[in-house]
C-alpha positions in Angstrom: -2.6 -12.4 -32.2 -0.1 -9.6 -31.7 -2.6 -7.8 -29.6 -2.5 -10.7 -27.1 1.0 -9.7 -26.0 0.8 -8.7 -22.3 2.9 -8.0 -19.3 1.9 -11.1 -17.4 0.6 -10.2 -13.9 0.8 -6.5 -14.6 -1.8 -7.0 -17.4 -4.4 -7.2 -14.7 -3.4 -3.8 -13.3 -2.8 -2.3 -16.8 -5.6 -3.9 -18.8 -5.9 -3.7 -22.6 -9.1 -1.6 -22.3 -7.3 1.1 -20.3 -4.4 1.1 -22.8 -6.8 1.4 -25.8 -8.6 4.3 -24.0 -5.3 6.1 -23.4 -4.4 5.7 -27.1 -7.8 6.9 -28.2 -7.8 10.0 -26.0 -4.3 10.9 -27.2 -5.2 10.1 -30.9 -2.4 7.5 -31.1 -4.6 4.5 -32.1 -4.1 3.2 -35.6 -6.6 3.6 -38.4 -5.5 0.5 -40.3 -4.0 -2.9 -39.6 -0.3 -2.7 -38.7 2.3 -5.4 -38.1 3.2 -3.5 -34.9 -0.1 -2.2 -33.4 -0.1 0.7 -30.9 -1.3 -1.4 -28.0 1.7 -3.7 -28.5 3.9 -0.6 -28.5 2.6 0.6 -25.1 3.2 -2.8 -23.5 6.6 -3.0 -25.2 7.7 0.3 -23.6 6.5 -0.9 -20.2 8.5 -4.1 -20.7 11.6 -2.0 -21.5 11.4 -0.7 -18.0 11.4 -4.2 -16.5 14.2 -5.6 -18.7 16.7 -2.8 -18.6 19.7 -4.9 -19.6 18.1 -6.4 -22.8 17.8 -4.9 -26.3 14.5 -4.0 -27.8 14.0 -7.1 -30.0 15.0 -9.3 -27.0 12.4 -7.6 -24.8 9.7 -8.0 -27.4 10.6 -11.7 -27.7 10.2 -12.2 -23.9 6.7 -10.8 -24.1 5.4 -13.8 -26.1 5.2 -17.5 -25.1 7.0 -20.1 -27.2 3.8 -21.4 -28.6 2.7 -17.8 -29.6 6.0 -17.2 -31.4 5.7 -20.4 -33.2 2.2 -19.6 -34.5 3.3 -16.1 -35.5 6.2 -17.5 -37.5 3.8 -19.9 -39.3 1.9 -16.8 -40.4 5.0 -15.1 -41.7 5.6 -12.7 -38.8 9.2 -12.3 -37.5 10.7 -10.2 -34.7 11.2 -6.6 -35.9 14.5 -4.8 -35.9 15.5 -2.1 -33.5 14.7 0.6 -36.1 11.1 -0.6 -36.5 10.7 -0.6 -32.7 12.1 3.0 -32.5 9.6 4.1 -35.1 6.8 2.4 -33.1 7.9 4.4 -30.0 7.9 7.6 -32.0 4.4 6.9 -33.3 3.0 6.4 -29.8 4.7 9.3 -28.1 4.7 10.1 -24.4 1.1 11.2 -23.9 -0.5 7.7 -23.7 2.0 6.7 -21.0 1.3 9.9 -19.1 -2.4 9.2 -19.3 -1.9 5.6 -18.1 0.0 6.9 -15.1 -2.7 9.4 -14.3 -5.3 6.6 -14.4 -3.3 4.4 -12.0 -2.1 7.1 -9.6 -4.5 9.2 -7.5 -6.5 9.4 -4.3 -7.7 6.0 -3.1 -9.7 5.9 0.2 -8.1 3.4 2.6 -8.9 2.2 6.1 -7.2 4.2 8.8 -4.1 2.3 10.0 -1.3 3.2 12.2 1.2 2.9 9.3 -0.8 5.0 6.9 -2.6 7.7 9.0 -1.7 10.1 11.8 -4.1 12.4 13.7 -6.8 11.0 11.4 -5.1 12.2 8.3 -3.5 10.3 5.4 0.3 10.9 5.7 1.8 11.9 2.3 5.1 13.5 1.2 6.6 14.9 -1.9 10.2 15.4 -3.0 12.2 15.7 -6.2 15.1 14.0 -7.9 17.1 14.1 -11.1 16.9 11.4 -13.7 20.0 11.0 -16.0 19.3 10.8 -19.7 21.1 9.7 -22.8 23.8 12.2 -23.7 22.5 13.5 -27.0 22.1 17.0 -28.4 18.3 16.8 -28.4 18.2 15.8 -24.7 20.7 18.4 -23.8 18.8 21.2 -25.5 15.4 20.2 -24.1 16.3 19.1 -20.6 19.7 20.9 -20.1 22.7 19.9 -18.1 24.2 21.3 -15.0 26.5 24.3 -15.4 30.0 24.5 -14.1 31.7 27.6 -12.8 32.5 28.8 -16.3 29.0 28.3 -17.5 29.8 25.3 -19.6 27.6 22.1 -19.5 28.8 19.5 -17.0 27.7 15.9 -17.1 24.9 14.3 -18.9 21.4 15.8 -19.5 19.0 15.3 -16.6 15.2 15.5 -16.2 13.8 16.8 -12.9 11.1 14.6 -11.4 8.8 15.4 -8.5 6.7 12.7 -6.9 3.8 12.8 -4.4 3.7 9.6 -2.5 1.5 8.0 0.3 3.9 7.2 3.1 2.0 4.1 4.2 1.4 2.2 1.0 4.2 4.0 -0.9 1.9 4.4 -3.9 2.3 7.4 -6.1 -0.5 10.0 -5.9 1.0 12.1 -8.6 4.2 13.1 -10.4 5.5 16.0 -12.4 8.5 16.3 -14.6 10.4 19.0 -16.4 13.9 20.3 -17.3 16.5 21.4 -14.8 15.4 25.0 -15.4 12.3 24.2 -13.3 12.9 23.9 -9.6 11.1 21.6 -7.2 8.8 24.3 -5.8 7.8 25.2 -9.4 7.0 21.6 -10.2 5.1 21.3 -7.0 2.5 23.6 -8.4 1.7 21.0 -11.1 0.7 18.6 -8.3 -1.6 20.9 -6.3 -4.6 19.4 -8.0 -3.6 16.0 -6.5 -4.0 17.3 -3.0 -7.2 16.5 -1.1 -8.8 17.3 2.2 -7.9 14.6 4.7 -4.2 14.6 3.8 -1.2 15.6 5.9 1.6 16.6 3.5 5.3 16.3 4.6 8.0 18.3 2.8 11.6 19.2 3.4 13.0 22.8 3.9 13.2 23.5 0.1 9.5 24.0 -0.3 8.5 26.3 2.5 7.2 29.6 1.2 4.1 31.8 1.5 2.9 31.3 -2.0 3.2 27.5 -2.2 1.9 27.1 1.4 -1.2 29.1 0.6 -1.9 27.2 -2.6 -1.6 23.9 -0.8 -3.8 24.9 2.1 -6.4 26.1 -0.4 -6.8 22.5 -1.4 -7.8 21.6 2.2 -4.6 19.7 2.9 -2.8 20.0 6.2 0.9 20.6 6.1 4.0 19.7 8.1 7.1 21.2 6.4 10.6 21.6 7.7 12.0 25.2 7.8 15.5 26.6 7.6 16.8 27.9 10.9 17.5 31.4 9.4 14.8 32.0 6.9 12.0 32.7 6.9 11.7 34.6 10.1 9.1 33.0 12.4 9.0 35.2 15.5 7.3 33.9 18.7 3.8 35.4 19.0 2.1 33.0 21.5 3.8 30.1 23.3 1.7 26.9 23.5 1.7 24.4 26.4 3.9 21.8 24.6 6.7 24.3 23.9 5.7 25.2 20.4 4.5 28.6 19.4 2.2 30.4 17.0 3.8 32.6 14.4 3.1 34.3 11.1 4.4 33.2 7.7 4.6 36.6 6.1 3.7 37.4 2.6 7.0 38.5 0.9 5.1 40.7 -1.6 3.4 42.7 1.1 6.7 43.0 3.0 8.4 44.4 -0.1 5.6 46.8 -0.7 5.9 48.1 2.8 9.7 48.6 2.4 9.2 50.4 -0.9 6.6 52.8 0.7 8.9 53.5 3.6 11.8 54.3 1.3 9.7 56.5 -1.0 8.4 58.5 2.0 11.9 58.9 3.4 13.2 60.1 0.0 10.3 62.7 -0.3 10.8 63.9 3.2 7.4 62.6 4.4 6.7 61.0 7.7 7.1 57.3 7.8 3.8 55.3 7.5 2.2 54.0 10.6 3.4 50.6 11.5 1.1 47.8 10.6 1.4 44.0 10.7 2.6 42.4 7.5 0.0 40.2 5.8 0.6 36.5 6.4 -0.7 33.1 7.6 -0.9 31.9 11.1 1.3 28.8 11.5 2.6 26.7 14.4 6.3 26.2 14.8 7.9 23.2 16.6 11.6 23.1 17.4 13.5 20.1 18.7 17.0 18.9 19.2 17.5 15.5 17.6 20.4 13.4 18.9 21.6 10.5 16.7 24.0 7.9 18.2 25.8 6.0 15.5 28.2 3.2 16.7 28.9 5.2 19.9 29.4 8.5 18.1 26.8 11.2 18.9 25.6 14.0 16.6 23.0 16.6 17.6 21.0 18.8 15.2 18.2 21.3 15.6 15.1 20.8 13.5 12.4 23.4 13.0 9.0 22.3 11.7 6.1 24.4 10.5 2.6 23.0 10.5 -1.0 24.0 9.9 -2.2 21.8 12.9 -2.5 24.6 15.4 -4.1 22.7 18.3 -1.3 21.3 20.6 -3.7 18.9 22.3 -4.9 17.3 19.0 -1.3 17.2 17.6 1.4 17.4 20.3 4.7 18.8 19.2 6.6 15.6 20.3 4.4 13.5 18.0 4.9 15.9 15.1 8.6 15.6 15.4 8.4 11.9 15.4 6.0 11.9 12.5 8.3 13.9 10.3 10.7 11.0 10.2 8.2 9.3 7.8 9.2 11.9 5.2 12.1 9.6 4.4 9.7 7.2 2.9 9.5 9.3 -0.3 13.3 9.1 -0.5 13.0 5.3 -0.3 10.4 5.4 -3.1 12.7 7.5 -5.3 15.5 5.0 -4.6 13.3 2.1 -5.8 12.6 4.0 -9.0 16.2 5.0 -9.8 18.1 2.0 -8.3 15.7 -1.0 -8.6 13.8 -0.2 -11.7 16.3 1.9 -13.7 19.3 -0.1 -12.2 21.1 3.2 -11.7 21.4 3.7 -15.4 20.4 6.6 -17.7 17.2 6.4 -19.7 17.9 4.8 -23.1 15.7 7.2 -25.1 17.9 9.3 -27.3 15.2 12.0 -28.1 13.2 14.1 -25.7 10.0 12.3 -26.7 11.4 8.8 -26.1 13.0 10.0 -22.8 9.7 11.3 -21.5 7.9 8.2 -22.8 10.3 6.0 -20.9 10.1 8.1 -17.7 6.3 7.9 -17.6 6.5 4.2 -18.4 8.8 3.7 -15.4 6.3 5.5 -13.1 3.5 3.3 -14.5 5.5 0.1 -13.8 6.4 1.3 -10.3 2.8 2.2 -9.5 1.6 -1.2 -10.9 4.1 -3.1 -8.7 3.0 -1.0 -5.7 -0.6 -1.8 -6.3 0.3 -5.5 -6.5 2.2 -5.2 -3.2 -0.8 -3.5 -1.6 -3.1 -6.3 -2.8 -0.8 -8.9 -1.4 -0.6 -7.0 1.9 -4.4 -6.6 2.0 -5.0 -10.4 1.8 -2.7 -11.1 4.7 -3.2 -7.9 6.8 0.4 -6.8 6.5 2.0 -3.4 6.4 2.8 -2.9 2.6 6.3 -1.6 3.6 7.2 -5.1 4.9 7.0 -6.6 1.4 10.2 -6.4 -0.6 9.9 -4.2 -3.7 12.9 -5.9 -5.3 11.2 -9.3 -4.8 8.0 -8.0 -6.3 9.9 -6.6 -9.3 11.7 -9.9 -9.9 8.4 -11.9 -9.6 6.8 -9.6 -12.2 9.8 -9.9 -14.5 9.8 -13.7 -14.3 6.0 -13.9 -15.1 6.3 -11.5 -18.0 5.3 -14.0 -20.7 2.3 -15.5 -18.7 -0.5 -16.4 -21.1 -3.7 -14.3 -20.6 -5.7 -17.4 -19.6 -3.3 -18.1 -16.7 -3.1 -14.5 -15.5 -5.7 -14.8 -12.7 -4.1 -18.0 -11.3 -0.6 -16.4 -11.6 -1.9 -13.3 -9.8 -3.2 -15.3 -6.8 0.2 -17.1 -6.6 2.1 -13.9 -6.9 0.2 -12.3 -4.0 0.8 -15.4 -1.8 4.5 -15.4 -2.8 4.9 -11.7 -2.0 3.3 -12.1 1.4 6.3 -14.3 2.3 9.0 -12.0 1.0 9.2 -9.7 4.0 11.9 -7.2 5.0 13.2 -6.8 8.5 11.4 -4.6 11.0 14.5 -2.6 12.1 14.9 -0.6 8.9 13.7 2.6 10.6 16.8 2.6 12.9 19.3 2.8 10.0 21.2 5.9 9.2 22.5 6.9 5.7 25.0 9.7 6.0 25.7 12.2 3.3 28.9 10.6 2.2 30.9 10.5 -1.0 30.5 7.1 -2.5 31.3 7.4 -6.2 33.0 10.3 -7.9 34.0 11.1 -11.4 36.7 13.4 -10.2 40.2 12.6 -9.2 40.0 14.3 -5.8 37.0 14.1 -3.4 35.0 17.1 -2.6 36.0 18.9 0.6 33.8 18.2 3.5 32.7 14.8 2.4 34.1 11.5 3.6 33.5 7.9 2.8 31.3 6.4 5.5 29.5 3.1 5.6 25.8 2.8 6.3 25.2 1.8 9.9 22.5 -0.4 11.3 23.2 0.6 15.0 21.5 3.9 15.3 19.4 5.3 18.1 17.5 8.7 18.2 16.5 11.0 21.0 14.2 14.0 20.6 14.4 17.0 23.0 11.9 19.8 22.6 13.6 23.2 22.1 12.3 26.2 24.2 10.2 28.8 22.4 12.7 31.7 22.1 13.4 34.2 19.4 14.9 32.4 16.5 18.6 32.9 15.8 20.5 33.0 12.6 22.4 29.8 13.2 23.9 28.2 10.0 21.7 25.4 8.7 23.3 21.9 8.8 23.6 20.0 5.6 21.8 16.9 6.8 18.3 16.3 5.3 
């Protein structure tokens, strides 16, 4: 009877067979009968991510209906204490939850829609964030904290998380996690196997580099990444009709070797080597001035985009600049994970294993809710971004103790209910400035001000002429 504990509607998306398979592959399934079976432990960890404000025994109690609890008490079973639930989590580990996420996330062929595709390619984006953890010695040693000017740890331990997300459905295609010692470009290499031909990957200026670009293009994925205005150098080689130009993303290893050879020849008194072009990749560069008007105040910034789409007729520069705005969808997905699911709190796991377990469980819950939203949108022909993620989370939480026999009927009702919980259409005109909202220090940081989020924002895009790039300082806006 304990194995009948489910997650209500999410049990259809995370079925018991899939849970048992993940436990068997990771060698975490039990060999004897237990009062707390491993399958129950997996569903319990997933429920912890939905009921963040409740204790472990209270979460387990909400997973059973009243009649099921009564029958269990008649057989002498009672709710376990927090210590027993912690031992159950340690016995399961983090690998089964990671396998569950890998099974739910991934490439799913979808019909080409205006909200999901551009230039015949599925629009995706990846970006990273930091997840706060419980302030314990084990978490601090494994995940590390930020360092202050004196080198001392500052703040709580944090885990770095990088997600690959489909901008249309907002479903996760992959995720990678690690300590603060691993940067976002390093974690991105763990997601290269998630890239497929037919994708158009968007990324911010932190990822552009010859090595990562080459590795991503090897997977057959087209790229549209933002570049810094100063580095790397992208000289004009051939101006295209739409104002963009072709350039070369140089291999830094070959450039360093060329400088070493020149310095060695000069030191030995030899003639300098014959000039030759540095090895690199042909890319297309698009520059544009973006003017944002917020409540009557105007701000203009220069954006530089680098893409592997070299044909200006198939992918005009003006359309590429407008398309790059979809990269903000991955920021919205990260906000839903950290603010809606985690409620802005640190993970409750006090050991590295429990912290990783809870982090992967959070991603499983997020993906399951997104699959539920996509199913609800498919039945009504809606854009999945129109359905409120918060309303979906609340609906799943309220149906947590749904009996398995009523799961199908509850799933149909949930899809119909979510199709009515629509967000407004003008969310793309909002602007969220980089402003100081909450601070742990007595004095605010210099250069940051408290500014409200505005709903009255308009944008204008002006193509920049193809000239030799200057070394203008890069603005701080994303």
